[in-house]
Structure formats: C-alpha cells, structure tokens
C-alpha positions in Angstrom: 46.7 19.0 -0.7 45.0 19.4 -3.8 44.6 23.4 -3.1 48.3 23.6 -1.8 49.3 22.6 -5.4 47.1 24.7 -6.8 48.2 27.7 -5.0 52.0 26.9 -5.9 51.2 27.0 -9.3 49.8 30.2 -9.5 53.9 30.9 -8.2 54.5 29.3 -11.3 56.5 26.3 -8.9 56.2 23.1 -9.1 56.2 21.3 -6.4 55.8 17.3 -5.7 53.3 15.6 -4.1 56.2 14.1 -2.2 57.6 17.4 -1.1 55.1 18.9 -0.6 53.5 16.2 2.1 57.1 16.7 3.7 56.7 20.4 4.2 53.3 19.5 6.2 55.1 17.0 8.3 57.8 19.4 9.4 55.3 21.6 10.2 53.4 19.5 12.6 50.2 18.7 9.8 49.0 14.5 10.5 46.6 13.3 7.6 43.0 13.6 8.4 41.8 10.5 10.3 38.5 8.9 7.9 35.2 8.8 10.1 35.8 5.2 12.3 32.9 2.9 12.8 32.6 4.5 16.2 32.8 8.0 15.3 29.4 6.6 13.0 28.2 4.8 16.0 27.5 8.2 17.9 25.8 9.7 15.2 21.8 9.4 16.2 20.6 10.0 12.3 22.4 7.1 11.4 21.7 4.5 13.6 18.2 6.1 13.7 18.5 5.2 9.7 20.1 1.8 9.8 17.6 0.8 13.0 14.4 1.5 9.8 16.5 0.1 7.3 17.5 -2.9 9.5 13.9 -4.0 11.1 11.4 -2.6 9.4 12.9 -2.8 5.4 14.4 -5.9 6.8 16.9 -5.2 3.8 20.1 -7.0 3.5 23.3 -5.6 4.2 24.6 -5.1 1.1 21.2 -3.3 0.3 21.8 -0.8 3.2 25.0 -0.1 1.9 24.0 1.3 -0.9 20.8 3.1 0.5 23.0 4.7 2.6 25.7 5.9 0.0 22.7 7.2 -1.7 21.8 9.2 1.0 25.4 10.7 1.8 26.6 7.6 4.3 29.9 5.9 2.8 30.8 3.0 4.2 32.4 -0.1 3.5 30.1 -3.3 3.7 32.8 -4.7 6.7 32.5 -1.4 8.1 28.9 -1.5 8.2 28.5 -4.7 9.2 30.5 -4.2 12.0 28.7 -1.2 12.7 25.5 -3.2 12.7 27.2 -5.7 15.3 27.8 -3.0 17.5 24.4 -2.0 17.8 23.0 -5.2 18.8 21.4 -5.8 15.1 21.7 -9.6 14.4 21.2 -11.3 11.5 20.9 -15.3 13.2 21.1 -17.3 16.4 23.1 -19.8 17.4 21.6 -23.0 17.0 21.9 -23.7 20.6 20.1 -20.5 21.4 16.7 -21.8 19.1 16.7 -25.0 20.9 16.1 -23.1 23.5 14.0 -20.7 22.4 12.1 -23.0 20.2 8.9 -23.3 22.5 9.1 -19.3 22.6 8.3 -19.3 18.9 6.2 -21.8 18.3 4.0 -19.5 20.9 4.4 -16.5 19.1 3.9 -18.8 15.3 0.2 -20.6 17.3 -0.8 -16.7 18.5 -0.9 -15.9 14.7 -2.0 -18.8 13.7 -4.9 -18.8 15.6 -5.9 -15.3 14.6 -6.2 -16.1 11.2 -3.5 -13.8 9.6 -1.1 -16.2 8.2 -3.3 -17.8 6.4 -2.0 -18.5 2.4 1.4 -17.2 3.8 4.6 -19.0 2.1 8.5 -18.7 3.0 9.2 -15.4 1.9 5.9 -13.6 3.3 5.9 -15.6 6.8 9.5 -14.0 7.0 8.8 -10.5 6.4 5.3 -10.4 8.5 7.7 -11.7 11.4 10.2 -9.3 11.4 8.6 -6.4 12.0 6.3 -7.7 14.0 8.7 -9.5 16.2 12.3 -8.5 16.5 13.1 -11.6 18.2 11.5 -13.6 15.1 14.1 -11.5 12.6 16.6 -13.8 13.8 15.0 -17.3 12.9 15.7 -18.6 9.5 13.2 -18.7 7.2 13.2 -22.0 6.7 12.9 -22.9 10.1 10.4 -20.8 10.4 8.3 -22.2 7.7 9.3 -25.8 9.1 7.2 -24.6 12.4 4.2 -23.1 10.6 4.2 -26.5 8.6 4.2 -28.3 12.2 1.5 -26.3 14.1 -0.8 -26.2 10.9 -0.7 -28.9 8.4 -3.8 -28.2 7.0 -3.7 -24.6 6.6 -0.5 -25.4 4.1 -2.2 -27.9 2.4 -5.0 -25.3 1.3 -2.6 -23.4 0.3 -0.4 -25.8 -2.2 -3.7 -27.1 -3.3 -5.1 -23.6 -4.3 -3.2 -22.1 -6.9 -3.7 -20.7 -9.9 -2.3 -20.8 -12.8 -2.8 -17.3 -14.4 -2.8 -16.6 -18.4 -1.1 -13.1 -19.7 1.8 -11.8 -18.8 3.6 -8.6 -20.0 6.1 -6.4 -18.8 6.9 -2.9 -18.6 9.7 -0.1 -19.2 9.9 0.9 -15.9 8.4 2.1 -12.1 5.1 3.8 -12.8 4.9 3.4 -16.3 1.0 1.8 -15.4 -0.5 1.5 -12.2 -3.4 -1.2 -12.2 -6.7 -0.9 -10.5 -9.7 -2.6 -9.5 -11.9 -3.4 -6.4 -12.3 -6.1 -4.2 -15.8 -6.7 -3.8 -16.5 -9.5 -1.9 -17.5 -7.9 1.3 -19.5 -5.2 -0.6 -22.9 -6.9 0.0 -22.0 -6.0 4.5 -20.9 -2.5 3.9 -17.0 -2.7 3.3 -15.8 -1.7 -0.1 -12.3 -2.3 -0.8 -10.7 -0.5 -3.8 -6.4 -0.4 -4.3 -3.8 0.2 -6.8 -0.2 -1.9 -7.4 2.6 -0.8 -9.6 2.5 -2.9 -12.3 6.8 -3.1 -12.7 7.6 -4.0 -9.5 4.2 -5.3 -7.6 4.2 -2.2 -4.4 0.6 -1.9 -3.5 0.3 2.0 -4.4 -2.6 2.0 -1.7 -5.5 0.2 -0.2 -8.9 2.2 1.0 -11.4 -0.2 3.1 -14.7 1.9 3.3 -18.5 2.4 3.1 -18.0 4.1 -0.4 -14.7 3.0 -2.3 -16.6 2.6 -5.4 -18.2 6.0 -6.3 -16.7 8.0 -9.2 -15.9 10.8 -6.5 -14.2 8.1 -4.0 -11.8 6.7 -6.8 -11.2 10.5 -7.8 -10.5 11.0 -4.4 -7.6 8.0 -3.8 -6.3 9.1 -7.0 -5.7 12.7 -6.0 -4.1 12.0 -3.1 -2.2 9.5 -4.1 -0.6 11.9 -6.8 0.1 14.4 -4.0 2.1 11.9 -1.8 3.8 10.7 -4.8 4.7 13.6 -6.7 4.0 12.1 -9.7 1.5 10.1 -11.6 1.8 7.2 -14.1 2.3 6.8 -17.4 -0.4 4.4 -17.8 -3.7 3.4 -15.5 -5.4 0.8 -16.4 -9.2 -0.4 -15.0 -12.0 -2.4 -15.4 -15.3 -1.6 -17.6 -16.7 -0.1 -14.4 -18.5 3.1 -14.6 -16.8 4.4 -11.5 -13.8 5.2 -12.9 -15.1 8.1 -15.0 -14.4 11.0 -13.1 -10.9 9.8 -12.9 -10.4 8.7 -16.8 -11.4 12.5 -17.4 -9.1 13.6 -14.5 -6.3 12.1 -15.2 -6.5 12.1 -19.3 -6.9 16.2 -18.5 -3.4 16.0 -16.1 -1.1 14.2 -19.3 -2.2 16.8 -21.8 -0.9 19.6 -19.4 3.1 18.0 -18.5 2.6 15.8 -22.2 1.1 18.1 -24.0 -2.1 18.7 -26.3 -1.0 15.8 -28.7 -1.7 13.4 -26.1 -4.5 10.7 -26.8 -6.8 9.0 -24.3 -5.5 5.2 -25.0 -1.8 6.8 -24.9 -2.5 7.2 -21.0 -5.8 5.3 -20.2 -6.3 1.4 -20.5 -9.6 -0.1 -19.6 -11.0 -3.8 -20.2 -12.4 -6.6 -17.6 -11.2 -7.4 -14.6 -9.7 -10.9 -16.3 -7.4 -8.9 -17.9 -6.1 -6.5 -15.0 -3.7 -9.2 -14.2 -1.3 -7.2 -12.0 -3.7 -6.7 -9.4 -6.7 -9.6 -9.8 -3.2 -11.7 -8.9 -3.0 -9.5 -5.6 -6.5 -9.9 -4.3 -5.8 -14.0 -4.7 -2.7 -13.5 -2.7 -5.4 -11.3 -0.2 -8.6 -13.7 -0.1 -5.7 -16.5 0.8 -3.9 -14.7 3.5 -7.3 -14.0 5.8 -9.5 -11.9 3.8 -11.6 -14.6 2.4 -12.4 -16.0 6.4 -14.3 -12.4 6.7 -16.7 -13.5 4.0 -17.5 -16.7 5.4 -18.1 -15.6 8.8 -20.2 -12.6 7.8 -22.4 -14.8 5.9 -23.0 -17.1 8.5 -24.3 -14.4 10.4 -26.8 -13.9 7.1 -27.9 -16.9 7.5 -28.2 -17.4 11.2 -30.7 -13.9 10.7 -28.1 -11.9 12.5 -27.4 -9.8 10.0 -29.8 -8.1 7.5 -28.5 -5.6 4.9 -32.1 -3.6 5.0 -31.8 -2.9 8.9 -30.2 0.5 10.0 -29.4 -0.7 12.9 -27.1 -3.9 11.2 -25.1 -1.8 8.8 -24.3 0.1 12.0 -23.1 -2.6 14.6 -21.6 -4.1 11.6 -19.2 -0.9 10.8 -19.0 -0.4 13.8 -17.2 -3.0 15.5 -16.0 -4.3 11.8 -14.7 -1.7 9.7 -11.4 -0.7 12.3 -10.4 -4.5 12.1 -10.5 -5.0 8.1 -8.9 -2.0 8.2 -5.6 -3.0 10.7 -5.8 -6.6 8.4 -5.5 -5.1 5.3 -2.7 -2.5 6.3 -1.0 -5.7 7.8 -0.8 -7.6 4.9 -0.2 -4.6 2.7 2.9 -3.5 4.7 4.0 -7.2 4.4 3.9 -7.7 0.7 5.7 -4.5 -0.1 8.6 -6.1 1.9 8.4 -9.6 1.3 11.3 -11.1 -1.3 9.7 -12.5 -4.8 11.5 -14.7 -5.7 13.2 -15.1 -9.3 11.2 -17.8 -11.0 13.0 -19.6 -14.1 10.0 -20.1 -16.2 8.5 -16.8 -15.7 11.3 -14.6 -16.5 9.3 -11.4 -17.3 8.9 -11.4 -13.1 11.1 -8.8 -11.5 12.8 -10.2 -8.4 13.2 -8.5 -5.0 11.5 -7.3 -2.5 8.3 -4.5 -3.7 9.4 -1.8 -1.9 12.9 -1.3 -2.5 12.1 -2.2 -6.1 9.7 0.9 -6.4 11.9 3.5 -4.3 14.9 2.4 -5.2 14.9 1.0 -9.4 17.4 1.1 -11.6 15.4 1.6 -14.5 14.7 4.7 -15.3 10.9 6.1 -14.2 8.4 6.3 -16.3 6.0 8.5 -14.2 4.8 12.2 -15.4 5.8 14.8 -12.8 2.6 16.6 -11.6 1.3 20.0 -12.3 1.2 20.6 -8.3 -1.6 23.2 -9.4 -4.0 20.8 -11.2 -3.7 17.9 -8.6 -4.2 20.9 -5.4 -7.7 21.9 -7.1 -8.7 18.6 -7.8 -8.2 17.1 -4.0 -9.5 20.7 -3.4 -12.9 19.5 -4.9 -13.1 16.2 -2.9 -12.2 17.9 0.6 -15.2 17.5 2.0 -15.5 14.6 2.0 -13.5 12.5 4.9 -12.8 9.4 3.1 -11.4 7.5 5.7 -14.3 8.5 7.3 -16.8 5.3 7.6 -19.5 6.6 10.1 -20.1 10.0 12.0 -18.2 10.5 15.2 -21.4 11.0 16.8 -22.8 7.6 16.4 -18.9 6.1 16.7 -19.5 8.1 20.4 -22.7 6.3 20.9 -21.7 3.2 20.2 -18.6 3.0 22.5 -21.2 4.1 24.9 -23.4 1.1 24.8 -20.2 -1.6 24.7 -18.9 0.5 27.4 -22.2 -0.3 29.5 -22.2 -3.7 28.0 -18.4 -4.3 29.4 -15.9 -3.5 27.2 -14.1 -1.1 28.7 -12.6 0.4 25.9 -15.7 0.6 23.8 -13.9 -1.6 21.9 -13.9 -5.4 20.8 -10.3 -7.8 20.8 -9.7 -8.3 17.2 -10.8 -11.6 15.3 -9.6 -14.7 15.9 -11.1 -17.0 14.0 -10.1 -20.3 15.6 -13.0 -20.0 17.8 -12.8 -23.7 19.8 -13.7 -22.2 22.8 -16.9 -20.4 21.8 -17.9 -16.9 20.5 -14.7 -14.4 20.5 -15.8 -11.2 22.1 -15.7 -9.3 18.7 -19.5 -11.7 17.9 -20.2 -11.2 21.9 -20.0 -7.4 21.1 -21.2 -7.1 17.1 -24.4 -9.1 18.9 -24.9 -6.6 21.7 -24.7 -4.0 20.3 -26.7 -5.2 17.2 -29.6 -5.7 19.9 -29.3 -2.8 22.1 -29.4 -0.7 19.0 -32.5 -2.4 17.3 -34.7 -1.4 21.0 -34.0 2.4 21.0 -36.5 4.0 20.0 -37.9 5.2 16.6 -37.1 8.8 17.3 -33.3 7.5 18.6 -32.7 5.2 15.4 -33.3 8.5 13.2 -31.1 10.4 15.0 -28.1 8.1 14.5 -26.4 8.7 11.2 -24.4 6.7 8.3 -21.9 7.7 6.3 -23.4 7.6 3.0 -21.5 7.3 -0.3 -21.2 10.8 -2.4 -23.3 9.2 -5.0 -23.8 13.1 -6.6 -20.1 13.2 -7.8 -18.4 16.1 -7.4 -18.9 19.8 -9.3 -17.4 18.8 -13.1 -18.5 20.5 -16.2 -18.3 18.4 -19.1 -15.9 19.4 -21.7 -14.8 18.1 -24.9 -12.2 15.8 -23.2 -15.4 14.6 -21.0 -17.2 13.9 -23.8 -14.1 11.9 -25.6 -13.7 9.8 -22.9 -17.5 9.0 -22.4 -17.9 8.3 -26.1 -14.9 5.5 -25.1 -17.0 4.5 -22.2 -20.0 4.2 -24.5 -18.3 1.6 -27.1 -17.3 -0.7 -23.8 -20.5 -0.7 -22.5 -21.2 -4.2 -22.0 -25.5 -3.6 -22.2 -28.4 -1.1 -22.8 -28.8 -0.9 -19.0 -25.1 0.5 -18.3 -25.3 2.7 -21.3 -28.1 4.5 -19.7 -26.6 4.5 -16.8 -23.5 6.1 -17.8 -26.0 8.6 -19.4 -27.9 9.8 -16.5 -24.6 9.6 -14.4 -23.0 11.9 -16.7 -25.8 14.6 -17.5 -26.4 14.8 -14.2 -22.9 16.2 -13.4 -23.3 20.0 -14.2 -25.2 20.4 -12.4 -24.8 18.4 -8.8 -22.8 19.9 -6.4 -20.0 18.3 -4.0 -18.6 21.2 -1.8 -16.5 21.5 0.8 -17.6 22.3 4.6 -14.9 25.0 4.9 -13.0 21.9 7.1 -9.8 20.9 6.6 -9.8 17.8 6.2 -7.2 15.6 7.8 -3.5 14.2 6.3 -3.7 11.4 4.5 -3.5 8.5 7.3 -0.4 5.5 6.9 -2.9 2.7 6.1 -4.1 4.9 3.0 -0.5 5.3 1.6 1.6 2.0 2.5 4.8 3.9 2.0 7.3 2.1 4.0 10.3 4.7 3.5 10.7 6.5 6.8 12.5 9.9 8.1 14.2 10.5 5.2 12.5 11.3 1.9 12.5 9.4 -1.2 15.8 9.0 -3.5 15.6 9.5 -6.8 14.0 11.6 -9.9 11.8 11.5 -12.5 13.2 10.2 -15.8 11.5 11.7 -18.5 9.2 8.9 -20.0 10.4 6.4 -23.0 9.8 7.6 -26.8 5.9 7.3 -27.6 6.2 4.5 -30.4 8.0 2.2 -27.7 5.0 3.0 -25.5 2.4 2.1 -27.8 4.4 -1.0 -28.2 4.4 -1.7 -25.0 0.4 -1.1 -24.6 -0.2 -3.2 -27.3 1.8 -5.8 -26.2 -0.6 -5.6 -22.3 -4.2 -5.6 -24.6 -3.0 -8.5 -26.3 -2.2 -10.9 -23.7 
C-alpha cells in the first residue's frame, strides 16, 4: 500500500487509501493474511525455542513472549498461550489428576530426598529443581510440591528454618556486570577438592563454578577468569575478592585489560576491590545456600572416613581413590544446584528493598538496566588464555590413572568402572560409592612400590605462568602488601612475585578442549544472547557505588 502511494505521488497524483484498496480489490488482490498460530506451529526452530524457554528456563508466558519478540517472533500473549497448549505444554494438572498421581509424585520426591539433593531447598528452589528434571513435575504447583516435601522430610525442613542467618551489610549496583564477586569454598580442601565460583552482584547469577584439585592457585583463578571473559564477551567493571594470594595474577590481568579498554587514566581501585571474606557478602551468602543444599553432607561424610581410618591426606593412593570416586559426583551436584539456582525465582522482600526480584538468568541476560561491563579486548583475552592452555583446567587425574582405576573397579564388580551417585540415607548399610571407594583404595594399596610410583596425580600449577613483572604488576603487588595480614603472608607474596619472571608455564602444543557446560553454566540454548553492551556509568557515580560497597 505504501509503495503504491509513493509511486502515485511521483506521478503528481494523490489517490486516497480507499481508492487504492478499491483498485486492488477489482484487480483480484487480497490482503495478506497474518501468520496464524497454525503457521507458527509448523516452524521447528520456534517450537524448539519455546520448549527451551518453557521446560529448561521455566519462564512465565509473558516473559517468553517478550523474549521471542526480541528474537524476531512477534505474537500477542493470547496467541502464544493457544500455541503452547497445542504443543502440549501445560501449566497445571486438574485436581483430580493430581490426586490420582499423588503416590507417583511422592515417590519421585522421596528419591531426590534420599539422594540428599533437596536439603535446604525452599519453595522456589524446589520448583526450579523439579521443573527440568521431571517434565511431569512441572505441572505440580509450588505450594503443593513444598507440602509433599514437608510431609516426607519434616526434620530437614526444621533444620533449614533453624539455620537461617541474617547477613549484615547490603549494597546495590547500577546494573549487570558492574561487579563480579569471586571466592573459594575451602571446606573440602583437606580431602583434595577445591571449589571456586563467581557471582554477578546485581542479579545473583552464577557466572561459573569450578571444582578440581587446584582452584586456589594463581594460574587456576586467572584461567577461570580468562575463559569466562571469552565466553561472555565482556569483563566486569569491578572485581571483588578476598585477600588470598591466589588472586594476584587475576588482579594484574584484569587491571591491564581495563587499561586497554578504558584508557591509561584508569586506576587499580576503579576496577578491583578486595577485603575480608566476611565483607564479600554476595558470594559468601551463596556459599551458605550451597552448603545447606547438600555440599555440607560431603564434609561430614569425608570427616567420618578420616575418623575411621579410611582416608589419610598423606597417602597418595588414598588421594587418588578419593578424587577418582568423588570428583565426578561433587561436580555433578554442584552443577545441578547452579542450574537450579540460576532458574529459581527470587521473591520480592519487603524488608530488603535492595534485593531485585526475578530469576537470576533472566535478570542477567535480559536486564532492563544498562549493562556495566567492558567489552573484551579480543586479542588480549586470547593471549591471556594462550598462556594457560597447557594446563587442562578440568583434569582431576591423568587419563592413564583414570583408566587404571576403572579397570580395577570393573574387576571388582562395577561394570561401568564407576560407582552410583551418592545416597546419604544409609539405612540399608553402606552405599555403592562407599563400597567402591573402599575396594579401590584397598587394591591400590596392594600394588607394588613400582606400580604405585607409575600412578600420577594432577598437580596444581604452583609455578605460576610466564609473567614478566611490569610497573602495573608492581602497583598491584604494593596494594597487596598493604593488605597483608602478617609478615609470613608478606614474605610469601614477595617470594611468589620474585619467582614469576623465572618460571615458565608453557603449553604442550595440544589444543585445549572447549570449556564444558559445567564450567560456564549459561542457560541460554540455541540462539545467541540478546542485549548490547552499554557504556559504563560516569566514573564519579561508579566511585560512589564502590565507596558504599566498601562501607558495607
């Protein structure tokens, strides 16, 4: 219509829209019918995207419509609801159906409780957990689901409510990627498991979590940061960590990147903030949630093994047995909780108005507030990742050692060479994983000295990487010295920094495997992330925010 009117205007004729419609109708033209729900139903890409948003990300209808519109599929809410129902995606079951299947629902919940996966879960975490694990559980209302858990595990519910703590100190940030809060979880270090994670302070979105034998080394933390920056395509305006020496290379690396993308006038305190773990409230609060959700049970179990003489940190065979049996289990549990956390709904809190309600992954990926992160300098991040690619970040034991342990378990009656997942309800005796650990430990200890020596562990890259001290690094080190807790830590920092220029961490020439899903738990699937990088706030406003954070 518009094109025809424009053509007529070029001929100095201005027919009305009604005249044009009459001419088109007499010529046999018909108005184009808008795409119907049936037409959209036949689009496989759209069907797949809706299934991901509905089942995997557990979003409400209105949010799904907004996301689809941003990605090019426009439809009113009512049309989407009709399409969703035609695809068989229901929101609720009829009450009669719920009553009929009550025993089935309780059986599924009981299995999850027995495996220790629901410890400390509230209503929203429960709903997010079951929504993706069991499609049919998505049809169960949040309150009814919590009611079943309350009936099946009243003691666990009591322990959850009695363990609540109120954290002091709050702060707000101007948008996503303004501040990444990073910290290590040290409760399982004595057993060979080091855990490190980062959370976006604005949205509570878990950016990554790492479990391995060497998370608290300078190289490991730097490698995690570099891979996350490459994955998300941006770095935060500010990083907040504690005073551990493992963040020295991270501080220098992030500072030099900020100098490249913001300009040489950038100061260290404008992009890096460190203090005590108690003040790092975002990640510390999340560690409490993680501990209540099942991680704490591992500590209790491992301490029992030590008390019974079944594990000694000084024994190489014990360390290998522990890592082989339990690293995959702990990683799986951590990733399951991260996925649940990023999808669960944070409620609006009347007494804590600074808490932003919503689902962390939606708040992070589809925020209505300007993103405060810095676009990455691709060449710099690539070079940074090249320096650590020789160390395989996800390796917990060498492949030869893993295959040797699998062969032993196969001969001991475990066909897959692995034990079943942990189940902490041990009323029927020892669980399969504990039996597998005991047998593997016994067989490894029976090996000759030569055979034991041939079994290797994956050691932490304690030597640092090829890193030449610069004036920038000197500034970072001086700031760390100011915050050294005692003379021993100061001497250790001087020794570490003095050795960096002489120690190499070379790659072995082998391309590193792509970072698996469990390291960077982004929940978007199929299509790329929406949203463009917005420039950071004015430096004066950013400084005000940092001052409030330091005072909290």
